[in-house]
C-alpha positions as CSV (number, residue, x, y, z in Angstrom):
1,M,0.0,0.0,0.0
2,G,1.6,3.2,1.2
3,A,3.0,5.4,-1.6
4,A,1.9,3.2,-4.4
5,L,-1.9,3.8,-4.2
6,A,-3.3,5.4,-7.3
7,G,-6.0,6.8,-9.9
8,A,-9.1,7.0,-12.0
9,V,-12.3,5.8,-10.4
10,G,-14.4,2.9,-11.8
11,L,-18.1,3.9,-11.6
12,G,-21.2,2.0,-10.8
13,L,-19.9,-0.6,-8.4
14,L,-20.8,-0.9,-4.7
15,A,-18.2,-1.8,-2.0
16,V,-18.6,-4.7,0.3
17,P,-19.7,-3.6,3.8
18,A,-17.1,-3.9,6.6
19,G,-19.2,-6.2,8.8
20,A,-22.3,-8.3,8.7
21,G,-25.5,-7.7,10.6
22,A,-27.5,-4.5,11.3
23,A,-25.5,-1.3,11.0
24,P,-25.1,0.4,14.4
25,E,-26.8,3.8,14.9
26,L,-24.2,6.4,15.5
27,P,-24.1,10.3,15.7
28,P,-23.6,11.9,12.3
29,V,-20.1,13.0,11.4
30,T,-18.6,14.6,8.3
31,A,-15.8,13.0,6.3
32,E,-13.4,15.8,7.2
33,E,-14.2,15.5,10.9
34,L,-13.6,11.8,10.7
35,I,-10.3,12.1,8.9
36,S,-9.1,14.8,11.4
37,S,-9.9,12.5,14.3
38,V,-8.2,9.6,12.7
39,M,-5.0,11.6,12.2
40,T,-4.9,12.6,15.9
41,A,-6.2,9.4,17.5
42,D,-4.2,7.7,20.2
43,P,-5.6,4.3,20.9
44,G,-3.4,3.5,23.9
45,P,-2.4,-0.1,24.7
46,F,-4.3,-2.9,22.9
47,N,-4.2,-6.5,21.6
48,G,-6.1,-8.2,18.9
49,T,-6.3,-10.8,16.1
50,V,-5.7,-9.5,12.6
51,K,-6.9,-11.2,9.4
52,L,-5.5,-10.5,5.9
53,D,-7.5,-11.5,2.8
54,N,-5.2,-11.1,-0.1
55,Q,-6.5,-11.3,-3.7
56,L,-3.8,-9.1,-5.3
57,G,-2.9,-11.7,-7.9
58,L,0.8,-11.8,-7.1
59,P,2.7,-14.9,-8.0
60,A,3.9,-17.4,-5.4
61,L,7.7,-16.8,-5.0
62,P,10.0,-18.9,-2.8
63,Q,11.4,-15.7,-1.2
64,L,8.0,-14.1,-0.8
65,P,5.4,-16.8,0.1
66,Q,3.2,-14.3,1.8
67,A,2.6,-12.4,-1.4
68,A,0.5,-15.1,-3.0
69,N,-3.3,-15.0,-2.8
70,G,-4.9,-16.4,0.3
71,T,-5.8,-15.7,3.9
72,S,-3.5,-15.3,6.9
73,T,-3.8,-14.2,10.5
74,A,-1.6,-12.5,13.1
75,T,-1.9,-11.6,16.7
76,V,-0.8,-8.0,17.6
77,W,0.0,-6.4,20.9
78,S,0.9,-2.7,21.5
79,D,1.8,-0.7,24.6
80,G,0.3,2.3,22.9
81,D,3.7,3.9,22.3
82,R,7.0,2.5,20.9
83,K,6.7,-1.1,22.0
84,G,4.8,-3.9,20.1
85,R,4.7,-7.6,19.4
86,V,3.4,-9.5,16.4
87,S,3.0,-13.3,16.2
88,L,2.7,-14.7,12.6
89,P,1.9,-18.4,12.6
90,T,2.9,-20.3,9.4
91,G,1.8,-23.9,9.6
92,Q,4.0,-25.7,12.1
93,T,6.3,-22.8,12.5
94,E,6.0,-19.2,13.7
95,R,7.6,-15.8,13.1
96,T,7.6,-13.3,16.0
97,L,8.5,-9.6,15.8
98,V,9.2,-7.7,19.0
99,A,9.9,-4.0,19.3
100,D,11.1,-3.3,22.8
101,G,11.5,0.5,22.5
102,T,15.1,0.5,21.2
103,T,15.6,-2.7,19.3
104,V,13.5,-4.7,16.8
105,W,13.8,-8.5,17.1
106,S,12.6,-10.9,14.4
107,W,12.5,-14.6,15.3
108,N,11.9,-17.4,12.8
109,S,11.3,-20.8,14.4
110,A,11.7,-22.6,11.1
111,D,15.4,-22.0,10.9
112,R,16.0,-20.8,14.5
113,T,17.3,-17.4,13.4
114,V,17.0,-14.1,15.1
115,T,17.5,-10.7,13.4
116,K,18.3,-7.8,15.6
117,S,18.3,-4.2,14.4
118,P,18.0,-0.7,16.0
119,E,14.5,0.7,16.0
120,S,14.0,3.6,13.6
121,E,13.4,7.0,15.1
122,G,9.9,8.4,15.4
123,P,7.1,8.7,18.0
124,H,4.3,6.3,18.6
125,R,5.5,3.6,16.3
126,R,3.0,0.7,16.1
127,P,3.7,-2.9,15.4
128,A,3.8,-4.3,11.9
129,A,0.6,-5.9,10.6
130,D,-1.4,-3.4,12.7
131,P,-4.5,-2.2,10.7
132,T,-4.7,1.0,12.7
133,A,-1.2,2.0,11.5
134,A,-1.6,0.8,8.0
135,A,-4.9,2.5,7.4
136,T,-3.8,5.8,9.0
137,E,-0.8,6.0,6.7
138,V,-3.1,5.4,3.7
139,V,-5.5,8.1,4.8
140,K,-2.6,10.5,5.3
141,H,-1.1,9.7,1.9
142,L,-4.3,9.9,-0.1
143,R,-6.6,12.5,1.5
144,A,-5.3,15.5,-0.6
145,T,-6.0,13.7,-3.9
146,S,-9.3,12.0,-3.0
147,T,-12.9,12.7,-2.8
148,V,-14.0,11.5,0.7
149,D,-17.3,10.4,2.1
150,V,-18.8,8.7,5.1
151,D,-20.8,5.7,3.8
152,G,-22.9,4.7,6.8
153,T,-21.8,2.5,9.7
154,A,-20.7,-1.1,10.3
155,E,-19.6,-3.5,13.0
156,V,-16.0,-4.7,13.0
157,A,-14.4,-6.9,15.6
158,G,-17.5,-6.4,17.7
159,R,-17.1,-2.6,17.7
160,S,-19.2,0.1,16.1
161,A,-17.5,1.9,13.3
162,Y,-18.0,4.6,10.6
163,E,-17.3,3.7,7.0
164,L,-14.8,6.2,5.5
165,V,-14.5,6.0,1.8
166,L,-11.6,7.6,-0.2
167,A,-11.9,7.6,-4.0
168,P,-9.4,9.0,-6.4
169,A,-10.0,12.5,-7.8
170,P,-10.8,12.6,-11.6
171,T,-7.2,13.8,-12.3
172,E,-5.6,10.7,-10.7
173,R,-4.6,7.8,-13.0
174,T,-4.8,4.5,-11.1
175,L,-6.1,1.0,-11.2
176,L,-7.9,1.5,-7.9
177,R,-11.6,2.4,-7.5
178,E,-11.6,3.2,-3.8
179,V,-10.2,2.5,-0.4
180,R,-12.6,2.0,2.5
181,V,-11.6,2.4,6.1
182,A,-13.8,1.3,9.1
183,V,-13.1,3.8,11.9
184,D,-13.8,2.9,15.5
185,A,-16.6,5.2,16.7
186,E,-15.2,5.6,20.2
187,K,-11.4,5.5,19.8
188,R,-11.4,6.9,16.2
189,V,-8.7,4.5,15.1
190,P,-9.0,2.4,11.9
191,L,-10.2,-1.1,12.5
192,Q,-10.2,-2.4,8.9
193,L,-8.8,-1.4,5.5
194,T,-10.3,-2.6,2.3
195,V,-8.9,-1.9,-1.2
196,L,-11.1,-2.3,-4.3
197,A,-9.8,-2.2,-7.9
198,T,-11.6,-0.7,-10.8
199,G,-13.9,-3.2,-12.5
200,S,-14.4,-5.6,-9.6
201,S,-16.9,-5.7,-6.7
202,D,-14.6,-8.1,-4.7
203,P,-11.9,-6.6,-2.4
204,A,-8.4,-7.0,-3.7
205,L,-7.1,-6.6,-0.2
206,R,-8.7,-6.5,3.2
207,L,-6.8,-6.1,6.5
208,G,-8.7,-5.8,9.7
209,F,-9.2,-6.9,13.3
210,T,-11.5,-9.9,14.0
211,D,-11.2,-9.2,17.7
212,L,-9.7,-6.2,19.6
213,T,-9.3,-5.3,23.3
214,F,-8.1,-2.0,24.6
215,G,-6.2,-1.8,27.9
216,A,-2.9,-2.4,29.7
217,Q,-0.7,-5.2,28.3
218,D,1.7,-7.5,30.1
219,P,5.2,-5.7,29.9
220,S,6.9,-9.1,29.4
221,L,5.3,-9.2,25.9
222,F,7.6,-6.4,24.8
223,T,10.9,-8.1,25.8
224,F,12.8,-10.7,23.8
225,T,15.6,-13.0,24.6
226,P,17.0,-15.2,21.8
227,P,16.3,-18.9,22.5
228,P,19.3,-21.1,23.3
229,G,21.1,-22.3,20.2
230,A,19.5,-19.6,17.9
231,T,21.6,-17.9,15.3
232,V,21.6,-14.1,15.9
233,Q,22.2,-11.7,13.0
234,E,22.6,-8.0,13.5
235,R,21.9,-5.4,10.9
236,P,21.6,-1.6,10.8
237,A,18.2,0.1,11.0
238,H,18.5,1.0,7.3
239,A,20.5,-1.9,5.9
240,E,20.2,-0.8,2.2
241,D,21.3,2.8,3.0
242,A,24.3,1.5,5.0
243,K,25.8,0.0,1.8
244,P,28.4,2.2,0.2
245,G,26.9,4.0,-2.8
246,A,23.4,2.8,-2.1
247,A,20.8,4.9,-3.8
248,K,17.5,5.8,-2.1
249,P,14.3,5.1,-4.0
250,T,12.9,7.9,-6.2
251,V,9.3,8.9,-5.8
252,V,7.5,10.3,-8.9
253,G,4.1,11.9,-8.5
254,D,1.9,11.9,-5.4
255,G,-1.4,10.5,-4.1
256,W,-3.0,7.7,-6.0
257,D,-0.7,7.7,-9.0
258,T,2.6,7.7,-7.1
259,V,5.3,5.6,-8.7
260,V,8.3,4.4,-6.7
261,I,11.6,3.6,-8.6
262,A,14.3,1.7,-6.8
263,K,17.2,-0.6,-7.4
264,A,15.9,-4.1,-8.2
265,P,16.8,-6.9,-5.9
266,T,19.9,-8.8,-6.8
267,G,21.7,-12.0,-5.7
268,E,20.1,-14.6,-3.4
269,R,17.5,-12.1,-2.2
270,A,16.1,-11.5,-5.8
271,P,13.0,-13.5,-6.8
272,E,13.2,-15.3,-10.1
273,L,11.9,-12.4,-12.0
274,A,13.2,-13.5,-15.4
275,A,10.6,-16.3,-15.6
276,L,7.7,-13.9,-14.8
277,G,5.9,-11.1,-16.6
278,K,6.1,-10.1,-20.2
279,P,8.9,-8.4,-22.2
280,V,8.3,-4.6,-22.6
281,S,10.4,-1.8,-23.9
282,G,10.2,2.0,-24.1
283,P,12.3,5.2,-24.1
284,W,13.7,4.0,-20.7
285,G,15.1,0.7,-22.2
286,N,14.0,-2.9,-22.0
287,G,12.6,-5.0,-19.2
288,R,9.7,-7.1,-18.0
289,E,6.3,-6.0,-16.8
290,F,4.1,-7.6,-14.1
291,T,0.5,-6.7,-13.5
292,T,-2.1,-7.4,-10.9
293,A,-5.6,-6.1,-10.2
294,V,-4.2,-3.2,-8.2
295,G,-0.8,-2.4,-9.5
296,T,1.9,-2.7,-12.2
297,A,5.7,-3.2,-11.9
298,I,8.4,-2.9,-14.5
299,V,11.9,-4.4,-13.9
300,T,14.4,-2.9,-16.3
301,D,17.4,-4.7,-17.8
302,D,19.6,-2.0,-16.3
303,G,18.6,-3.0,-12.7
304,R,15.7,-0.7,-11.8
305,I,12.2,-1.5,-10.6
306,A,9.2,0.8,-10.9
307,V,6.0,0.1,-9.0
308,G,2.7,1.8,-8.6
309,A,-1.1,1.3,-8.4
310,V,-1.1,2.6,-12.0
311,P,-1.3,1.4,-15.6
312,E,1.8,0.8,-17.7
313,Q,1.8,4.3,-19.3
314,V,2.2,6.0,-15.9
315,L,5.2,3.8,-15.1
316,T,6.8,4.5,-18.5
317,E,6.4,8.2,-18.0
318,A,8.0,8.0,-14.6
319,L,11.0,5.9,-15.9
320,T,11.7,8.4,-18.6
321,K,11.8,11.5,-16.3
């Protein structure tokens, strides 16, 4: 999501409601009032179960198994400030992420490895896989280039919520129709994020809580000690930037038709891109193009990758600038 969301709205389709059952009765609120409250909300400590429904149409790659279509769950804990914990079960194994306020720990039980890195600076960091953080970033990124509306109410994770809808302004060029955010009526934090592509009534992506409890958390959840016999690897907070001569990604455009251009993965970390996509060429050179319902990517032969929730033409223009 993030910077790659984009474009021209598909008309005449209705979004799937955030929750089943009768819509709760809530006091009226304008879209701008709701957005303002989301941007300043402070949920405090909480824990919950998160469900991800992914229908993005990405290929299943050995290095990126989570990218393929399907459903996955995670358990999230937050102290309401800089500390958090995420548990990601994967069959018989589990990945655990712990942010203790100064260090981020990643534990993979499959190969018994621990990755340790300094936590990035910034206040009120929330744990990865947290829909409140993901949806807040989307609203922040898209509000200036969107038409916004409050489309009734819904129930998510047993809590009453407003349905905030962001649709791309007519000037935006994107593959997306709209983004829907279910906002907690009491805490004013996002409970669920739904992404819909132009031409489809089924969500391409839905990330949201299935249960959620606010209140103090056990402090021991936010500490981590590597298990005996585990291999511990240390890396800097920004591993790519730490490499000599490493170039930062280039961002072209803003809002829904943002394109991010970066150095393509190489070596053992690189997916087998050569076997995927279709050959393409343009003023920028030659490469391969990959498309999904909500985005397009071009990997160039000279080692760049351009990604956005946009059609091919927008990527081509960005690569030639």
